[in-house]
Structures are given as C-alpha cells and as structure tokens.
C-alpha positions in Angstrom: -96.2 114.3 -116.2 -94.0 117.2 -115.1 -94.7 120.3 -117.1 -92.0 121.2 -119.6 -91.3 124.6 -118.0 -90.6 122.9 -114.6 -86.9 122.7 -113.6 -86.0 119.8 -111.4 -83.1 120.3 -109.0 -81.5 117.0 -109.5 -78.7 116.2 -112.1 -79.9 116.8 -115.7 -83.3 117.9 -114.4 -83.8 120.2 -117.4 -83.5 117.3 -119.8 -85.7 115.2 -117.6 -88.4 117.8 -117.6 -88.4 117.9 -121.4 -89.6 114.3 -121.4 -91.8 114.4 -118.3 -91.8 111.8 -115.4 -94.7 109.7 -116.7 -93.4 109.6 -120.3 -89.9 108.6 -119.1 -91.4 105.9 -116.8 -93.5 104.4 -119.6 -90.7 104.5 -122.2 -88.1 103.1 -119.8 -90.4 100.3 -118.9 -91.1 99.6 -122.6 -87.3 99.3 -123.2 -86.3 97.3 -120.2 -89.3 95.3 -119.0 -92.4 94.9 -121.2 -92.9 95.8 -124.9 -96.7 95.9 -124.3 -96.3 99.1 -122.3 -97.2 101.7 -124.9 -98.5 104.7 -122.9 -95.5 106.7 -124.1 -97.0 106.8 -127.6 -100.0 108.8 -126.4 -98.3 112.2 -126.4 -96.9 114.7 -128.9 -93.2 115.1 -129.8 -92.4 111.4 -129.3 -89.4 111.5 -131.6 -87.9 114.5 -129.7 -88.5 112.8 -126.3 -86.8 109.6 -127.5 -83.8 111.7 -128.6 -83.6 113.2 -125.1 -84.0 109.7 -123.6 -81.2 108.1 -125.8 -78.8 110.9 -125.0 -79.2 110.7 -121.2 -78.9 106.9 -120.5 -76.3 107.3 -117.8 -78.8 109.3 -115.6 -81.8 106.9 -116.0 -81.3 105.0 -112.7 -80.9 108.2 -110.8 -84.1 109.5 -112.3 -86.0 106.4 -111.4 -85.0 106.9 -107.8 -86.1 110.6 -108.0 -89.5 109.6 -109.3 -89.9 107.2 -106.3 -89.4 110.2 -104.0 -92.1 112.4 -105.8 -95.5 113.0 -104.4 -98.2 110.9 -106.1 -100.5 113.9 -106.5 -97.8 115.7 -108.6 -97.4 112.7 -110.8 -101.2 112.3 -111.3 -101.4 115.2 -113.8 -100.0 114.0 -117.1 -101.2 113.8 -120.7 -100.8 110.0 -121.1 -103.3 109.1 -118.5 -101.2 107.4 -115.8 -101.8 107.7 -112.0 -98.9 108.6 -109.7 -98.9 105.0 -108.4 -98.7 103.6 -112.0 -95.8 105.9 -112.8 -93.9 104.6 -109.7 -94.9 101.0 -110.6 -93.4 101.4 -114.1 -90.0 102.6 -112.9 -90.0 99.9 -110.2 -90.4 97.3 -113.0 -94.0 96.5 -112.3 -96.1 96.1 -115.4 -99.4 97.9 -115.4 -100.5 96.5 -118.8 -100.4 92.8 -117.9 -104.0 91.5 -117.6 -104.8 90.0 -114.2 -105.7 86.7 -115.8 -104.6 83.2 -115.1 -101.3 81.9 -116.6 -100.9 78.3 -117.5 -97.2 77.2 -117.9 -96.5 75.5 -121.2 -93.9 73.2 -119.6 -96.6 71.2 -117.6 -96.9 67.9 -119.5 -100.4 66.8 -120.6 -100.9 63.8 -118.2 -104.2 62.2 -117.5 -105.3 65.0 -115.2 -107.0 68.3 -115.8 -104.5 70.8 -114.5 -107.0 73.6 -115.0 -108.9 72.1 -112.0 -106.0 73.1 -109.7 -105.8 76.9 -109.5 -103.5 79.0 -107.3 -103.7 82.7 -106.9 -101.6 85.5 -105.4 -104.2 88.1 -104.8 -103.5 91.7 -105.6 -104.2 93.3 -102.2 -101.3 95.9 -102.1 -98.6 95.7 -99.5 -99.2 92.3 -97.9 -99.8 88.7 -98.8 -102.9 86.7 -99.6 -102.5 83.4 -101.5 -105.2 80.8 -102.1 -105.3 77.3 -103.7 -108.2 75.4 -105.1 -107.5 71.7 -105.9 -109.6 69.3 -107.9 -112.1 71.9 -109.0 -112.7 73.2 -105.5 -112.6 69.8 -103.8 -109.8 70.9 -101.5 -109.1 74.6 -100.7 -106.5 76.4 -98.6 -105.0 79.9 -97.9 -101.5 81.0 -97.0 -101.5 84.4 -95.2 -104.3 86.9 -95.4 -103.3 90.5 -94.7 -102.6 93.9 -96.2 -101.7 97.4 -95.2 -104.8 98.4 -97.1 -107.4 96.3 -95.4 -110.1 97.6 -97.7 -108.4 95.7 -100.5 -109.0 92.4 -98.7 -112.8 93.0 -98.9 -112.6 93.0 -102.7 -111.5 89.3 -102.7 -114.1 86.6 -102.9 -113.0 83.0 -102.7 -115.1 80.5 -104.7 -115.7 78.2 -101.8 -117.5 78.1 -98.5 -115.0 75.7 -96.8 -111.3 75.9 -96.3 -109.4 72.7 -95.5 -106.6 74.7 -94.0 -105.2 78.2 -93.5 -101.4 78.7 -92.9 -100.0 81.7 -91.1 -96.4 82.5 -91.9 -95.6 85.0 -89.1 -97.2 87.7 -86.9 -96.8 90.8 -89.0 -100.1 92.7 -89.4 -99.9 92.9 -93.2 -100.0 89.0 -93.2 -102.7 88.4 -90.6 -105.2 91.3 -90.3 -107.6 89.7 -92.8 -107.8 86.4 -90.9 -110.8 87.3 -88.7 -113.0 88.1 -91.7 -111.7 85.0 -93.5 -112.6 82.8 -90.6 -116.0 84.5 -90.2 -116.9 84.0 -93.8 -115.6 80.4 -94.3 -115.6 77.3 -92.3 -111.9 76.5 -91.6 -110.9 73.0 -90.6 -107.3 73.5 -89.6 -104.9 76.4 -89.1 -101.1 75.8 -89.4 -99.1 78.1 -87.1 -95.4 78.8 -86.4 -94.5 77.2 -83.1 -94.5 79.6 -80.1 -94.8 78.5 -76.5 -97.4 81.2 -75.7 -98.5 79.6 -72.4 -95.1 79.5 -70.7 -93.9 82.7 -72.3 -97.1 84.7 -72.3 -95.7 88.1 -72.0 -93.2 87.4 -74.8 -96.0 86.3 -77.1 -98.1 89.4 -76.4 -95.1 91.7 -76.9 -94.2 90.0 -80.1 -97.7 90.7 -81.5 -97.8 94.4 -80.7 -94.3 95.2 -82.0 -95.4 93.6 -85.3 -98.3 96.0 -85.7 -101.1 93.9 -84.2 -103.0 96.2 -82.0 -104.4 95.1 -78.6 -107.9 96.1 -79.6 -107.9 94.3 -83.0 -109.7 91.2 -83.9 -106.4 89.7 -85.2 -105.0 90.1 -81.7 -108.0 88.3 -80.2 -107.8 85.6 -82.8 -104.1 84.8 -82.4 -104.1 84.9 -78.6 -107.1 82.5 -78.6 -105.4 80.1 -81.1 -102.3 80.0 -79.0 -104.3 79.7 -75.7 -102.6 82.8 -74.4 -104.6 84.5 -71.6 -104.9 88.3 -71.8 -105.8 90.5 -68.8 -107.6 93.2 -70.9 -110.8 93.8 -72.8 -110.2 92.4 -76.3 -112.8 91.9 -79.1 -115.1 88.9 -78.9 -114.9 86.5 -81.8 -118.2 85.7 -83.5 -117.0 82.5 -85.2 -115.7 79.0 -84.2 -112.0 78.4 -84.0 -110.5 75.7 -86.2 -108.1 73.0 -85.0 -104.7 74.6 -84.4 -101.6 72.7 -85.6 -98.3 74.1 -84.3 -95.4 73.4 -86.7 -92.4 72.7 -84.4 -90.0 71.1 -86.7 -88.8 71.6 -90.3 -90.2 69.4 -93.0 -93.6 68.9 -91.2 -95.7 66.8 -93.7 -99.4 67.1 -94.5 -101.1 65.5 -97.5 -104.3 64.2 -99.1 -104.7 61.8 -101.9 -103.9 64.4 -104.6 -101.5 66.9 -103.0 -98.5 67.1 -100.8 -97.7 69.9 -98.4 -94.5 70.4 -96.5 -94.1 73.0 -93.8 -90.8 74.4 -92.5 -90.2 76.4 -89.4 -87.2 77.2 -87.3 -88.3 76.5 -83.7 -87.3 79.2 -81.2 -85.1 77.6 -78.6 -86.0 77.6 -74.9 -82.8 79.5 -74.3 -83.9 82.3 -76.6 -87.3 82.4 -75.0 -85.8 82.6 -71.6 -83.4 85.4 -72.6 -86.3 87.5 -74.0 -88.4 86.8 -71.0 -85.6 87.9 -68.6 -85.0 91.1 -70.6 -88.7 91.8 -70.8 -89.1 91.3 -67.0 -86.4 93.9 -66.5 -88.2 96.3 -68.9 -91.6 95.9 -67.3 -90.2 96.4 -63.8 -93.4 95.0 -62.1 -95.9 96.3 -64.7 -98.2 94.0 -66.5 -97.5 93.6 -70.2 -101.0 94.8 -71.0 -100.4 98.0 -69.1 -97.0 98.5 -70.7 -98.1 98.1 -74.3 -100.9 100.7 -74.0 -98.1 103.3 -74.3 -96.9 103.1 -77.9 -93.7 105.0 -76.9 -92.6 101.8 -75.3 -92.6 99.8 -78.5 -89.1 100.7 -79.6 -87.7 99.3 -76.4 -89.7 96.1 -77.0 -88.4 95.8 -80.5 -84.8 96.1 -79.3 -85.2 93.0 -77.1 -86.4 90.8 -80.0 -83.7 92.0 -82.4 -81.0 91.2 -79.8 -82.0 87.6 -80.1 -83.1 87.1 -83.7 -81.5 90.1 -85.5 -84.5 89.6 -87.8 -87.7 87.9 -86.6 -88.5 87.1 -90.3 -86.2 84.1 -90.0 -88.9 82.3 -88.1 -91.6 82.6 -90.8 -93.5 79.4 -91.6 -92.6 78.3 -95.2 -94.8 76.1 -97.3 -93.7 73.9 -100.3 -96.6 72.1 -102.1 -97.0 70.0 -105.2 -99.2 67.7 -107.2 -98.6 64.0 -106.4 -99.4 63.2 -110.0 -96.9 65.7 -111.4 -94.3 66.4 -108.8 -91.9 68.2 -111.2 -93.6 71.6 -110.6 -93.5 72.8 -107.0 -94.7 76.0 -105.3 -92.7 77.6 -102.5 -94.4 80.2 -100.3 -92.0 82.1 -98.0 -93.9 84.8 -96.2 -91.2 87.3 -95.0 -88.6 84.6 -94.3 -84.9 85.2 -94.3 -83.4 81.8 -95.3 -80.5 80.3 -93.3 -78.5 77.3 -94.4 -80.5 74.8 -92.5 -83.8 76.0 -94.0 -82.3 76.1 -97.5 -81.0 72.6 -97.2 -84.3 71.3 -95.9 -86.2 72.8 -98.9 -83.7 71.7 -101.5 -83.8 68.2 -100.0 -87.5 68.0 -100.8 -87.0 69.1 -104.4 -86.4 66.4 -107.0 -83.4 66.5 -109.4 -85.4 68.2 -112.2 -88.2 70.0 -110.3 -89.1 73.5 -111.3 -90.2 76.0 -108.7 -92.8 78.8 -108.6 -91.3 81.0 -105.9 -92.8 83.7 -103.8 -89.9 86.2 -103.3 -89.8 86.7 -99.5 -90.6 90.0 -97.7 -92.1 91.7 -100.8 -88.7 91.8 -102.5 -86.7 93.3 -99.7 -83.0 93.0 -100.4 -81.8 90.9 -97.4 -84.5 88.3 -97.7 -84.3 88.1 -101.5 -80.5 87.7 -101.2 -81.0 84.9 -98.7 -82.8 82.6 -101.3 -80.4 79.8 -102.1 -79.1 79.6 -105.6 -80.1 76.0 -105.7 -83.7 77.2 -105.5 -83.3 80.3 -107.8 -81.8 78.2 -110.5 -85.0 76.1 -110.7 -87.6 78.9 -110.8 -90.0 79.4 -113.7 -91.8 82.3 -112.0 -90.7 84.5 -109.0 -93.7 86.4 -107.6 -93.5 89.6 -105.6 -96.6 90.8 -103.7 -96.2 94.5 -103.1 -98.0 97.8 -102.8 -97.3 100.3 -105.6 -96.5 103.3 -103.4 -95.3 101.5 -100.3 -92.9 103.5 -98.0 -90.4 100.6 -97.6 -88.9 100.8 -101.1 -90.1 97.3 -101.9 -89.2 95.6 -104.1 -85.5 96.5 -103.8 -84.4 98.7 -106.7 -80.9 97.2 -106.9 -82.2 93.6 -107.1 -84.6 94.6 -109.9 -81.7 96.2 -111.8 -79.6 93.1 -111.2 -82.3 90.9 -112.7 -82.6 93.2 -115.7 -78.8 93.1 -116.3 -78.7 89.3 -116.0 -81.7 88.9 -118.4 -83.8 87.3 -115.7 -86.4 90.0 -115.4 -88.9 88.0 -117.4 -89.2 85.5 -114.5 -90.6 88.1 -112.1 -94.4 88.4 -111.7 -95.6 91.4 -109.8 -98.8 91.3 -107.8 -100.1 94.7 -106.6 -103.4 96.6 -106.1 -106.1 94.8 -108.1 -103.6 92.8 -110.2 -103.6 89.1 -109.3 -101.3 86.3 -110.5 -102.8 82.9 -111.0 -101.4 79.6 -112.4 -102.4 75.9 -112.8 -100.3 72.9 -112.1 
C-alpha cells in the first residue's frame, strides 16, 4: 500500500494516497467483482477510507490504470498482506480469493452417467495456455496447448495419467508450445493434432514463422515442431529423447474425431497456396541468397520477417486450431477452446453450426482476453456461455485481459461469467 504521506502525480492523487493502492484495489474488487474479497478489512481507519472511496467514484477507472503502471516492488509493501501481482490482479477483475478447486455446474442433468469421472482443467501457469481433459475416470486423456511465458510454472503441473490419447496444438506462439517437449517426454502420446502448414514445400516460410513467434532455433520446441512437420533444418538443433506420436494435420474446418464416449471437432482456416507463394516470394527477396538459418541468427532481422507475415494475414492468430468437444451422452454442454484465434465469419458459422439449439458453452476467451480477439467472438456463441475462461499472467506486459472489455462486462452484469486462471490458480469443471 502507498504510504499516506506519498503524493501521487496523477489526478486526485492525494485522495488516492489516503486510501492506499492495495486497499483501493481490494475494496474496488469487493464492490464490483467478488464479495468474498475482504482484504480491505484488515487495516485501520476503514470508515474513513470508505468515505474517500465513495466521494471519488469518477476517478476509479483512471486509478485502476495507474495501478497497472506501478512497479510490483512498490506495491508489495502494504499492511493488508497483498503482493504487487495480487493488487494488479484485483483491479483487473481477477479474484485472488477463489479457491483453485473444481466447479461442477448445477445445470448438468443427473443422467445415468457419473459426470465427476469427466474432468477438464485450465491450469494456472501464468501467461500462456495449458488445458487438459480426463474422460471416464482417466480412460481417455488429452491436452490442448502446453506453454507459458513462465516455463517454471509448467513444471508444477502433474497430470494424473501416463498416456495421452492426443495433444492438440492451436498455433506456433512460444507461450502455447514451449512445454510440449517435456510433456512428450513424460507421457506416451498417441496422436498430435496440428494446424495445417505445408512445411515441406514452404520450408523457409515455416522456419521463419516459428522464430517470429518466439520459438528459438536452439529450443527443444523448435526441434519438435520441425520434426513433426517433416521440415529439414540445416543447423544444429537439439536432439529429441522421446518418440514422436502420429501427426494429424487439420486441413479443413469441422474435422471430426471421436471415441465411444466423446466427440471432438477441430476447425482451422487453411492457408491458401496463393498466400504461401506470396510469403515465399517476399522472403526470398529478403534473404537475398542467404539461408533462412543464417538469416534468423540475427535477431535484428525479426521485425522485417514479421512484416511479411502481417502483410498476408494482418493477424496470424486467425489460423489457430480451434477445438469444440462434448459428451455424447449429454451434448447440451460443449467446451470451446480457441487458442489465440481471431474469429472470422466462416469460422463462427462452422462452430455455431455444430451447436445444438439449446447447447450451453464453456468458452476459452481467445488470446488471453485481448480486445480484438475477444470482440471477434460471435454473439451467437457468447449468448450461450455459462463460463468464459481467461488464462493470463497477473503482471503480463500486454495489458491482458483488456481493461475496457472487463469494464463492459461489469456494466452489463456479465462479470460473473468470467473465470480467471493465473499463476497457481486452476479452473476445473465436470460435464
């Protein structure tokens, strides 16, 4: 908490300092998000601080933005026992008091099936995504994405199974794939579902795409992905100390996969040959005779590489592999995993077409709650959600989740739908 004698330079900083940043964060969260947040009660002069709070309501959104700019170490020292990351989480709308325990939705009807045997978890690994599913009490297990900007967080996750029936990779951002080598090393994986990419014909394009998305040439993730896509690399890359699973390239929207209990539907917008050829031509001009391996060793070249991809896609997240899955015995509740996708009309129509008239949706908000990707989710999907999950790092530098979208949900009375997953806080459900 800021000391009372500290004067902040922003508007009404004096009044703000009389409350303190941590107290304000806790009390704001209590009023707008979660009545179980009671850290604000732990200090003296509560009545006085509430009076300051009530008289400055028009400045609260500005103050929340100012807190997000503050250094965590300055926020760590406060009398109500919150860390800087927790203070920022509270003003972002992320509850720090919710127990990381499983949630069973009351609307699931009691059919002749034990829903507790089907468990799905968004793992709290910070800025990234790691989702796992265990069906029929561990009889069938799968993972969707496995990556984090805090790789040490991934080592804290232990899956209750030795075998994985499949792993799905949404796209090639490091914070979605850098945990895959360890996952493959520690579990026998039967299949891996991958977004389509002609990495043999457009080898240089594939390698460039990996490195501009943060996957380093010397990383095990780089070695794994180039091996899965049968992409030869003229450089020393790490050896893999595990067997590769069968690779399934999803080259069309609505790609089906199922077993006797569960249905899975994959969606991917295939990159056209015309787009591949355009990128290859632009890349050839940029390389000017150099090999791609030589070119990417200089990180100063990465910005030029990114410009080529953005000229074609405007946003490479549009090509994320999306997964919709549901219980065949109770198809009224479906889970939609989106990676970092930005929906277009085609993708939206495909997904909506696979939803029944009365289906409810547990939705992963795409791209950690970034505004453009969140805005792209079709209202026909949002109107069906019972939970909207955001996997995010508390102190991430990208301003995820988007402040204005959170405010919009609060104003519309929809904030209760949002479930935040962050460092060491999981979100699990049964269906």
